[in-house]
C-alpha positions in Angstrom: 29.1 81.4 -35.9 31.4 83.3 -38.2 32.8 82.3 -41.6 35.7 80.4 -40.0 33.4 77.9 -38.2 33.3 74.3 -39.4 30.5 71.8 -39.0 31.3 68.2 -39.7 28.4 66.0 -40.5 28.3 62.2 -40.8 26.6 60.9 -44.0 25.8 57.3 -44.7 22.9 57.3 -47.2 20.2 56.8 -44.5 17.3 59.1 -43.7 19.2 60.0 -40.5 22.3 61.0 -42.5 20.1 63.1 -44.9 18.4 64.9 -42.0 21.7 65.6 -40.3 23.2 67.0 -43.5 20.1 69.2 -44.1 20.3 70.5 -40.5 24.1 71.1 -40.7 23.8 73.0 -44.0 20.9 75.2 -42.7 22.9 75.9 -39.5 26.1 76.8 -41.6 24.1 79.0 -43.9 22.3 80.8 -41.1 25.5 81.5 -39.1 28.1 81.8 -41.9 30.0 78.6 -41.4 31.0 75.7 -43.7 30.0 72.0 -43.8 32.3 69.1 -44.2 30.2 66.0 -45.1 32.1 62.8 -44.2 31.3 59.3 -45.3 33.2 56.5 -43.4 33.7 53.2 -45.2 35.5 50.0 -44.6 35.5 46.6 -46.2 35.7 43.5 -44.1 34.2 41.0 -46.5 31.0 40.7 -44.5 27.6 41.4 -46.1 26.3 44.6 -44.6 23.3 45.6 -46.6 21.4 45.5 -49.8 24.4 46.6 -51.9 27.2 44.4 -50.8 30.6 45.2 -52.3 32.8 42.3 -53.4 36.1 44.1 -52.8 37.5 47.2 -51.2 37.5 49.2 -54.4 33.8 48.6 -54.9 33.1 49.6 -51.3 35.0 52.8 -51.6 33.2 53.6 -54.9 29.9 53.0 -53.1 30.9 55.4 -50.4 31.8 58.0 -53.0 28.3 57.5 -54.6 26.6 57.9 -51.2 28.4 61.2 -50.7 27.7 62.5 -54.2 24.0 61.6 -53.9 23.8 63.2 -50.4 25.2 66.5 -51.7 23.2 66.5 -54.9 20.1 65.7 -52.8 20.9 68.7 -50.6 21.2 71.0 -53.6 17.9 69.6 -55.0 16.0 70.1 -51.7 17.5 73.4 -50.6 18.9 75.0 -53.7 22.5 76.3 -54.2 24.2 78.5 -51.7 25.1 75.9 -49.0 28.8 75.8 -48.5 29.4 72.0 -48.4 32.5 70.0 -49.1 32.7 66.2 -49.0 35.2 63.6 -47.9 35.3 59.8 -48.0 37.5 58.2 -45.4 38.4 54.6 -44.7 37.8 53.4 -41.1 35.3 52.7 -38.4 32.6 55.4 -38.6 32.9 56.7 -35.0 36.7 56.9 -35.3 36.6 58.6 -38.7 33.9 61.1 -37.6 35.5 62.1 -34.3 38.9 62.5 -36.0 37.4 64.7 -38.8 35.7 66.8 -36.1 38.8 67.2 -34.0 39.3 70.8 -35.2 35.6 71.4 -35.9 33.2 73.6 -34.0 30.4 71.1 -34.2 29.7 67.4 -35.2 26.3 66.6 -36.5 24.9 63.1 -36.8 21.6 61.4 -37.5 20.2 59.4 -34.6 20.1 56.2 -36.6 21.9 55.0 -39.7 22.3 51.7 -41.5 23.6 49.7 -38.6 22.3 46.1 -38.1 21.7 47.0 -34.4 19.1 49.7 -33.6 19.5 51.3 -30.2 16.5 52.6 -28.4 17.5 56.3 -28.4 20.7 56.7 -30.4 22.4 54.6 -33.0 25.6 52.9 -32.0 27.8 55.3 -34.1 26.1 58.4 -32.7 26.4 57.0 -29.2 30.1 56.4 -29.5 30.7 59.8 -31.1 28.9 61.6 -28.3 31.4 59.9 -25.9 34.5 60.4 -28.0 34.1 63.8 -29.7 36.2 66.8 -28.6 33.6 69.3 -29.8 29.9 69.6 -29.2 27.7 67.0 -30.9 24.2 67.5 -32.3 22.2 64.4 -32.9 19.3 65.0 -35.3 16.4 62.6 -34.5 14.8 60.5 -37.1 11.0 60.6 -36.5 9.4 57.4 -35.4 6.5 56.4 -37.6 3.2 57.5 -36.0 1.0 54.7 -34.5 -1.7 53.9 -37.0 -5.1 55.0 -35.8 -8.4 53.8 -37.1 -10.9 56.3 -38.4 -13.7 54.1 -37.1 -15.0 54.8 -33.6 -14.4 52.2 -31.0 -17.2 49.8 -30.3 -18.6 49.7 -26.9 -20.2 46.6 -25.7 
């Protein structure tokens, strides 16, 4: 990559979004590109999570807070020096992200976000973006919690 390369990354406040932002920032720093962190929001009056907005203004403010926290978290984890800009856009996440990435060199997403539906391999937004994007897409996996193993030996009978 050179300094003119753009990496768009979807951020939604989830672990997947955080991991995607970290990956995109590291890639941009290593190769001399820039990152555009994008948060998509929309308000349809339906409860969607632990912090439910009561109106569109509250929902947009929540999206701005998610973006600010993501960028501040990146700086806290990685230190300064990551070229990251942010943008909050109203609309369906897959539509917003693929439109933002229309002129990008790469779109980076977490494998799962805050959706009510959890797909086996990819989240629904990631899955739709892979199909619709006009640039390459990197999907950063969210680790599955390891199966709990007992420290005690198995009993044989």
